[in-house]
N, C-alpha and C positions, 0 to 999 in steps of 0.2 A: 935752708938756713932759717933759724928761728927769728921771728919778727919781721921777715921779709915777705911781701906778697908779690906773687908772680901774676902778671896779666898779659894777655896777648890780644891784639886786635882781630876781630872776626874778618876773615877773608871774604870780600864781596864777590857775589856772583858776577861773571863777566856780562856787561850790558849786551843784550841781543842774544845771549846764549839760552837755549831751550832749558826750561825747568822740567825735569822728568817727573813721572808719576810718583816715584819714591820720595823725591824732595817735597812734592805736594802733600803726600801723606804725612811727612814730617811737620809741615806747616799746620795741618789740621790737628795733629796730636799736640803740638805746642799750644795751639789756640785753645783746645779743650782744657789743657792744664791751667792756662791763665784764667779761663772762665770758672774753673773749679775753685780757684783762690778768690776771684772777684766776679761774682755772677752779673754785676752791673757794668762790666767792662764793655765799652763800645768797640765797634769794628775799627773805627778811625784810630782810637788809642791803641788797640791791639796790633794793628798793622805797623804802627810806629815802633812799638816795642819789639815785635817779631822781626822787623826789618833790621834793626840794630843787632839783635841776638843771632839771627840766621844768615845775615849778609845777602838777603834777597830783597829785591825792590818792592816798595809798598804796593804798587799797582798789581804786581803778580800775586802778592799775598791777599789783597782785597778780592781779586778775581777768583782766586782759589777758594776762599771762604764762601763767596757767593755761589760758586759752582757746587760746593759741598752742600750748602743749605738747600739748593734746588733739587739736586740729584742724589744726595746722600752718598756720593762717591766722587772721586777725582780722577782725572786722566791727563796724560801729557798731551800737548798740542801736536798737530800734524807737523812732522819735521820736514816734509817735502815742500820746498819753496819753489814757486813758479817764477822764473826769471824772464823778464820781458826782453826781447831783442830790440835793437835800436830802431827798427822800422815801426814797432808798435809804441815805443816810448815817446817818439817825436810826433806831436799832433799835426793835424792838417795845416793849421795856420803857420806853424814853423816851417813846414815843408814848402808852403807857398812862398814864404819869405826867402828861403834858401834858393828856390828856383829863380826868383827875381834877381837875386845877386848874380847868379850864373848868367842870366840873360843880359845883365848890365855889362858884363865883360865883352859880349859880342857887340853891343851898341858902342862900346869904346874901341872897337876893332882890335880887341885883345883876346888871345886864346885862353879860355878858362881851364887851367890845369887843376888837378886835385889839390896841390899845395897852395895855389893862389886862393882857391875857394875856401880851404881850411883856414887860411889867415883871415879873410874878411868875415867869415862866419864866427870865428872865435873872438874877433874884435867887437862884435855886436853883442852887447850885454843883455839884450832882450831875447837872444837865442841860446839854446843849450851849448855847452862846451863839448867839442868832439875830439877824439883821437883821430889820427889819420885813417886807421883801419875801420873805425866805426863810421866815419863819414863816407868811406869807400862803399861800405855795405848799404848805407842809406841811399847813396846815389844809384846803386844797382837796383834797389827796390823802387826807386822813383822813375824807372824806365829810362835811365841815361845809358849811353854807350860810349865807348872809348875810341876816338879817331886819331890816327897817326898821319902826319904829313912829313915825310923825311924824318928828321930828328925831333920835330915838334909834335906835340900831342895836345888833345883837347877833349873835353867832355861834351857830348852832344845828346840831345834827346833822341830816342829811338825813332826810326822812320814811321812806325805806326802812330806815335803820338803827334808827330809833325803833320802827317797826312790827315789825321782826324781833325786837328786844329784848322788846317787849311780848308777842309771841306765844310767844317762848322761855320767858318767866317763867310765862305762863299754862299752857303745856303741862307745864312742870316741876311746877308746883303740882298740876295734875290727876293726874300720874303718882304723886306722893307720896300724894295722897289715896286713890288706888287701891291703895296699898301695894306698888307695884312697886319692885324693887331698881334703883338708879340707879348706873351705873358711869361713871367719868370717865377718859378716856385723853388722853395728850399725848406729844409728843416733846421732847427737850432734848439738850444736849451737855455733855461734861465734857472739859476740856483736861488733858493730861499735866502741864502746868506750873501748874495751879491751886493756889494756896496762900493762906493767910490774909494779907490785905494789911497788917495791923498786929499786931505781937507785942511782948511785954515783953522787953527786953534789958538786960544788965548793962553799964552804961557804964564800970565800973571795969576791965573787960577790954578792953584796947586792941588786942590782936592775938591770932592763933591761937597764937603762941608763949607769950604770957602765960597763955592758957587751958590749954595743955598743962602748963606748969610748976606751975599751981595745981590741976591735976586737974579742970578745968572744960571745958564744951563751949560753943562759940560759937553753937551752934544750926545748923539746916539752912541751907544756902546757897540763896538764891532762884534759880530758873532764869533763863536769859537771855531766854527767850521762852515762848510758850504751848505750843509743842511739838505733838505729835500730838493727835488729838481722837477721842473716843468719841461716837457717836450712840446715844441711849438712847430706848427706847419702853417704856411700861408702862401699866397700867390698874389702877384701884382703886375702892373703894366704902367705905361706912361699916364694912365688915368688914376693911378694910385692903387692901394691894396683893394682887392676885390671884396665888396661888402658880403659878409657872411662866409668868407673863405677861411677864417681862422679856425684852426684845430689846436686845442691845448689840453694836455692831460698829464697827470702826475706820473713821474718815472717810478717803476717798480723794481728796477735792477740797479745794483751798485757797481756800475761799470763806467769806465772813462768815455767810451764811445756811445754817444746818444743814438747812433744808428741801430744799436742792439734792441732798442725799444720798439721799433717799427717792424712790420712784416708786410708781405705782398697783399694779404687780404685787407688789413686795416688801411693801407695806403690806397688801395683800389676803391674801397668804400668811400673814403674821404673825397677822392678825385671824382668819383661818380656823382657825388652830390654837388661838386663845384662846377662841373662841365656846363650845366644849363645856365650858369651865371656868366659864362664867357661869350664873347662875340663870335659870330658865325665865321667859319673859315680861318680861325686864328691859329697861331703857333704857340706851343707850350714848351718852354725851355726848362730842362731839369738835368741834374747830374746823373751819375751812374751808380747810385746806391743800389745794393742788391734787390731791395724791395721795389725799386723802379724798373727792374729788368728781369722780372720773373718770366721764364719762357712759357709759351702757350703749350708747347709739347717738347719733351726731352728727346734729343736725337742721340743715336748710338755713339759711344766713344770706345776707346781702346779698353776700357774697364768692363765693357759689357761682355756677357757670354755669347759664344758664336750662335747658339740657338736663338737667343733673344734678338740678335742683330738680323738674323734671317727672318724671324717673325715680323719685325718692324718693317723690313723691306717688302715682304710679301703683302703686308697690310696696305702698302702704298701702291700696289699693283705691279711691282717689279717681279720679273721672272728670274729666279736664282738658279744657277748651275750648281749642282751638288758638289762639283769638284773645286769650287771656289774656296779659298782660304780667307782668314780674317782680314788681312791687308787689302785683298781684292774687294771684300764686302764693304769695308770702310771707304774705299774709293767710290763705290756707288753711293754710299751715304753722303759723301762730300758733294757729289753732284746734286743730290736732292735737298741738302741742308738749307739752302737759301729759301726754299719754298715752305719749310716747316719750322725754321728757327726764328719764329716771330715772338714778340713780347705781348703779354696779356694787356698791358696798359696801352701800347701802341694801337692794338686792334680795337680796344674799347673807344679810344679817342677818335680813331679813323671812322668808326660807325656814326659819329656825331659831326662829321665833316670838319674835323680839326686834325692837326698833325703834331707829333712830338719831335723835338730836336734836342739831342743830347750833347751836353758840354763835354769837351775832352777832359780826361782825368787831370787833377791837380791844377785846375784853372778857375778857382773861385773868383778871381778878379774880373772874369768875364760875366759874372752874374750880379746885376745891380741890386738884387734883394739882399746881398751880403752887406751893402752900405746901409740899407734900410734897417737891417738887424742891429747894426751898430748904434743907430739913433734910438731904437727901442730899448736896447740893453742899457745905454747911458741914462735913459730916463728912469729905468728901474733902479739902477745903482744910486742915482742921485737922490731918490725919494724913498728908498727902502729904509724904514725905521723900526719896523716890528719884526722883520725876518720870518714872518708867517706866510705860508704858501698861498693862502687865500688873498692876502693883501698884495703879494707879489703878482698874483694872477690879475688883479685889478690894475696894478701899475703897468702890466704888460699890455693890457687892452688900451690904457691911456697912451702908452708909447706908440702903438700902431696908429692911433688917431693923430699923433703929432707928426707923423710922416705924411706930408702934404703932397698934392699932385705936382707942385713945382719942384719939390725935393726929388720925386721919382724921375721927373724929366732930367734933372741934373745928374742923377745916378746913372741913368741910361746913357746920357751924353758922355759921362766919364768912362763907362765900359766900352762905348763905341770907339773912343780914343785908344783904349787898351787893345781893342781888336786891330786897329790900324797899326799900332806899335808892334804887335806880334807879327802881322803881315810883313811889315818892313824888316823886322828882325830876321825872319826866315829868308827873305830875299838877300839880306846882307850876309848871312851865314853861307848861303849858296854861292855868293860871289867870292867870299874869302876862301872857301874850301876849293873852289874851282881854280884858284891861282896856282896850285900845285897838284900833283897827283894825290888822290885821296884813297886811303885804305881804311875801311870801317871794320873795327873788331868789336864784337859785343863784349861788354865789360865782364871780366871773369872768365872768358873763353879764349883768351889770346895765347898763341904759341909763339909769337914773334920774339926773337932773341933780343931785339932792341927795345922791347917794351919796358923801358927803365922805370917809368912812373909807377908801375904796379908789380915790379919784379919781386918786391919783398912781401907780397901777399900770397 
């Protein structure tokens, strides 16, 4: 109809949807057309115009133009997304907190069922929110097992974890009675952008201009991201951090797990330099990070070829019958394994008249250096104003100095009480489970018809 203008809104690209190479070529062609009309057109102005006309986000347009300028071509991003499972998405600190909540049920003489745990975990705002099935998978990955007593059910730690913890506490108590010095080591990280999450602010100051006119400061501006990261390793005892024992280096990998930064060689080199600084006949407590537990020699497994298993056994002086099949050969390996399945670190420490004691998995509350790290990190966060890695490094060193000998003694006293608490808890669970007949079913492997708590998985 004459005199009537028809217009339609541009349909926006769905947020999060991949922009294919054909769309990116369209962006570049449109950008070239705009430049032909206005050679002085800036990228900022161009992305605003093109975003309105094409219905594509400004960030995508800006990245596409930058890619074309650098490579003279454009391509669509990798469409394969890597989805993390619940075991890797939940960090160690949250796992520790969840484990403590489960333990608290036992101290209250109450059976910790999956539904009860789900309720208390989801009520804690500091922890992730779980569905019943995701919490079930997490419990399985954390070495819990499902126990039934008649119609009642409960989640228990696997026997391997319980035995490891009992033996650890027994050994530690024995070493203390012998008067041996006990050192605790651990790794952590500090981000360049770490700051205190909550601060006092003056609400009467509305802008930086107001602050300037009144001679006031609006305070440090929070960083836009975590920034670069420092990986930190240290060791300490009731005498404080070991002088010269600090290892600190810049992270080169963009991963959530700082353990990815270390390897067996770098950890061994660091510990080798630290050992002369430790007291004679001491005990070194560490966790079970892979680089702490590099085997001196690999022993055959079911994945080995038969010929390789035979060669390994004959190298150990074993006489092999040619009629033996792989299961029989592996049975011989099983007998020899304790002799050859030793750790590089343990042997190195043993040569210097010292011993390694390994913490049970998921038990950071038994390592007092974790409390020391908390003091160090709080110092960094409270004083971080530049968000530069060099300055954070200096703050980190200052933080370690702030952790006094008296603090270390208090930290060790705190973890000693935690050891006693675990010991009493194991005795309490044993007592409660002995009240009725006990049938232990590994979580996820139950064929019991009455397994009502997990029948829907």
